C-alpha positions as CSV (number, residue, x, y, z in Angstrom):
1,M,0.0,-0.1,0.2
2,K,3.1,1.9,0.6
3,R,4.3,1.8,-2.5
4,T,1.1,2.6,-4.1
5,S,1.0,6.0,-2.6
6,L,4.2,6.6,-3.1
7,A,3.8,6.5,-6.6
8,I,0.8,8.4,-7.2
9,L,2.7,11.4,-5.2
10,S,5.6,11.5,-7.8
11,T,3.1,10.9,-11.1
12,L,1.7,14.9,-9.4
13,L,4.6,16.4,-8.7
14,M,5.7,15.6,-12.6
15,M,2.6,17.1,-13.8
16,A,2.9,19.8,-11.5
17,S,6.4,20.6,-12.5
18,T,5.1,20.3,-17.2
19,T,2.1,22.7,-16.1
20,F,3.5,25.2,-14.5
21,A,7.2,25.4,-14.7
22,A,7.6,25.7,-18.7
23,T,11.0,27.4,-18.1
24,Q,12.8,23.8,-17.9
25,A,11.9,20.6,-18.4
26,T,13.7,17.0,-18.4
27,N,13.4,14.3,-21.1
28,A,11.8,17.3,-23.0
29,A,12.7,19.0,-26.5
30,S,11.0,22.4,-25.8
31,V,10.2,24.7,-23.4
32,A,7.6,27.6,-24.0
33,P,8.2,30.4,-20.9
34,T,5.7,33.1,-21.2
35,L,6.0,36.8,-20.2
36,S,3.1,39.7,-19.4
37,V,3.9,42.9,-21.3
38,S,2.1,45.8,-19.6
39,A,2.2,49.5,-20.5
40,T,0.0,52.5,-19.6
41,V,-0.7,55.0,-22.2
42,Q,-0.9,58.3,-21.4
43,K,-2.2,61.4,-23.6
44,A,0.9,63.9,-25.2
45,V,0.7,67.2,-26.7
46,R,3.8,68.8,-28.3
47,L,4.1,72.2,-30.2
48,T,7.4,73.7,-32.0
49,L,8.2,76.6,-33.6
50,S,10.1,77.2,-36.2
51,V,11.3,79.7,-39.0
52,G,8.5,80.5,-41.7
53,A,8.3,79.3,-45.4
54,T,5.9,82.2,-47.0
55,S,7.3,83.2,-50.3
56,G,8.5,86.7,-51.1
57,I,9.3,87.9,-48.2
58,N,12.8,88.0,-45.3
59,H,12.1,85.0,-43.0
60,C,13.4,86.1,-39.1
61,N,15.4,82.8,-38.0
62,V,14.2,81.3,-34.8
63,A,16.1,80.1,-32.6
64,T,17.1,78.9,-29.1
65,G,16.5,80.8,-26.5
66,S,18.0,81.9,-23.4
67,G,15.1,81.7,-20.9
68,T,12.9,80.5,-23.2
69,D,12.1,78.2,-25.7
70,Y,12.8,80.2,-28.5
71,A,14.1,83.7,-29.6
72,M,13.4,86.1,-32.5
73,D,15.8,88.8,-33.0
74,F,14.1,91.8,-35.1
75,G,17.2,93.4,-35.3
76,T,17.8,97.5,-35.5
77,V,14.8,99.3,-35.5
78,D,13.0,103.3,-35.3
79,A,9.7,104.5,-35.3
80,L,10.0,105.7,-38.8
81,G,11.1,102.7,-40.3
82,I,14.0,103.5,-41.6
83,A,16.1,100.9,-40.3
84,A,16.2,97.7,-42.6
85,G,16.1,95.4,-39.2
86,N,16.9,91.9,-39.6
87,C,13.1,90.5,-41.5
88,N,10.5,92.9,-43.0
89,S,9.8,96.3,-42.1
90,F,6.6,98.6,-43.1
91,A,7.4,102.5,-42.2
92,P,4.4,104.1,-40.6
93,T,1.4,105.7,-42.0
94,T,1.9,108.5,-41.0
95,A,5.4,109.8,-40.5
96,G,6.0,111.5,-35.9
97,V,2.1,109.9,-36.1
98,S,1.8,106.3,-36.6
99,D,3.5,103.3,-35.5
100,A,6.4,101.6,-37.8
101,I,5.9,97.7,-37.7
102,Y,9.2,95.2,-37.7
103,W,7.8,91.5,-38.9
104,S,8.4,88.2,-39.9
105,D,6.5,84.4,-40.7
106,Y,6.7,81.5,-38.4
107,S,5.7,78.0,-38.4
108,L,3.7,76.6,-35.3
109,T,3.2,72.7,-35.4
110,P,1.0,71.0,-33.1
111,V,1.2,67.6,-32.7
112,F,-1.3,65.5,-30.3
113,T,-1.7,61.4,-29.6
114,S,-4.2,59.8,-27.7
115,H,-6.7,62.1,-27.4
116,T,-10.5,60.6,-27.2
117,A,-10.8,64.1,-29.7
118,A,-9.3,67.0,-31.0
119,S,-12.7,69.2,-32.3
120,G,-12.3,71.4,-29.3
121,T,-8.3,72.3,-30.2
122,N,-6.9,75.6,-30.7
123,I,-3.6,77.4,-30.2
124,T,-3.4,80.6,-28.5
125,A,-0.7,83.5,-27.9
126,Q,-0.2,85.9,-25.3
127,V,2.6,88.7,-23.6
128,T,3.2,87.4,-20.9
129,T,6.6,89.7,-20.2
130,D,6.0,93.0,-22.0
131,F,8.6,95.3,-23.2
132,A,10.5,98.0,-20.5
133,A,8.5,101.6,-19.9
134,P,8.0,103.5,-21.6
135,N,6.7,100.9,-23.9
136,N,7.6,102.5,-27.0
137,L,8.0,98.7,-28.1
138,Y,5.0,96.2,-28.3
139,V,4.3,93.1,-29.8
140,V,2.1,92.6,-32.9
141,R,0.4,89.7,-34.6
142,D,-1.3,89.5,-38.1
143,N,-5.1,90.0,-37.3
144,S,-6.3,87.4,-40.2
145,S,-9.0,84.5,-39.1
146,S,-7.6,82.2,-36.6
147,N,-9.2,79.5,-38.3
148,A,-7.4,79.8,-41.1
149,A,-4.5,77.0,-42.3
150,T,-2.4,79.5,-43.7
151,V,-3.4,83.5,-43.1
152,V,-2.8,86.5,-45.7
153,T,0.8,87.3,-45.9
154,P,0.4,91.4,-44.7
155,A,-0.1,93.8,-47.2
156,G,1.1,97.1,-44.7
157,P,1.3,98.0,-41.5
158,G,-2.4,98.1,-40.6
159,S,-2.6,94.0,-41.0
160,F,-1.3,93.8,-37.6
161,V,-2.4,94.8,-34.2
162,A,-0.8,94.9,-31.0
163,M,-0.9,91.4,-29.1
164,S,-2.9,90.7,-25.8
165,T,-0.9,91.3,-22.5
166,G,-4.3,90.4,-20.8
167,S,-6.4,87.2,-21.8
168,A,-5.0,85.2,-24.1
169,D,-5.6,85.6,-28.5
170,T,-6.8,82.7,-30.3
171,I,-4.2,82.8,-33.4
172,G,-4.9,79.1,-34.5
173,A,-8.5,77.6,-33.9
174,A,-10.5,74.3,-34.4
175,G,-9.7,72.0,-37.0
176,L,-6.2,72.4,-36.5
177,A,-4.5,69.1,-38.4
178,N,-2.0,67.0,-35.9
179,G,1.2,67.1,-37.1
180,T,1.1,70.0,-40.1
181,K,2.1,73.1,-39.9
182,I,0.6,76.1,-39.8
183,T,1.3,79.5,-40.4
184,R,1.3,83.2,-39.0
185,F,3.2,86.6,-38.0
186,I,4.5,88.2,-35.7
187,G,6.6,91.8,-34.8
188,V,6.9,94.4,-33.3
189,G,5.2,97.7,-33.1
190,V,7.3,100.7,-32.5
191,K,5.8,103.9,-31.7
192,P,7.2,107.7,-32.1
193,L,7.4,108.3,-28.3
194,N,9.6,111.2,-27.2
195,A,10.8,110.9,-23.5
196,N,13.2,110.8,-21.5
197,N,13.2,107.0,-20.1
198,V,13.6,105.6,-24.0
199,V,15.8,103.1,-24.3
200,Y,18.3,102.5,-26.7
201,T,19.4,99.3,-26.1
202,Q,17.9,95.8,-26.7
203,Q,14.6,94.7,-25.1
204,S,12.9,92.1,-25.0
205,A,9.3,90.7,-24.4
206,T,8.2,87.0,-23.9
207,V,5.4,85.4,-25.8
208,T,3.6,82.6,-24.3
209,F,2.0,79.9,-26.8
210,T,-0.7,77.5,-25.6
211,L,-2.0,74.2,-27.2
212,T,-5.2,73.0,-25.9
213,V,-6.7,69.4,-27.0
214,Q,-9.8,68.8,-26.1
């Protein structure tokens, strides 16, 4: 009776080894280990700025910033539009009264993955750090439709409006294609301001772009 019990126990142990330990086997030509693979998918968004490609104009370089992600230098400017600057310029409509505009195109590329919908996608821009007082310099943007895939090339100083320093301006609205560049225009306005505190050294302002995918 003892021999029979031992034989049954030995058989059960062999079956357990074959069923639950597939990494090794005796008296066999193969083994079949299994692996559980897992990952957690997250939503991801990316917004990059790059040099524009509008034909027939000069393109300001979009470089790596110092303290910001990107930087664009419009060069030497003046309120009469005499200096050429680094890119493009419009002389004031009325010299000494209205503002000169120095401007360039640039590209924005929105990328978003693993979102349930993209109908609410938009890009905004806002001046989060303005030029120093007396603010004879200010940031401008094109006043074309924010829904356009490519906005109209500016034809004069009236093609620009001051970029908001308060609530953000929508510069790319619903329907933005994932991974597709859009063209926009940005620049600086120069006021014909005469004051004791006018700054003649290089000044900087910061614009914050926000991509939102709903």
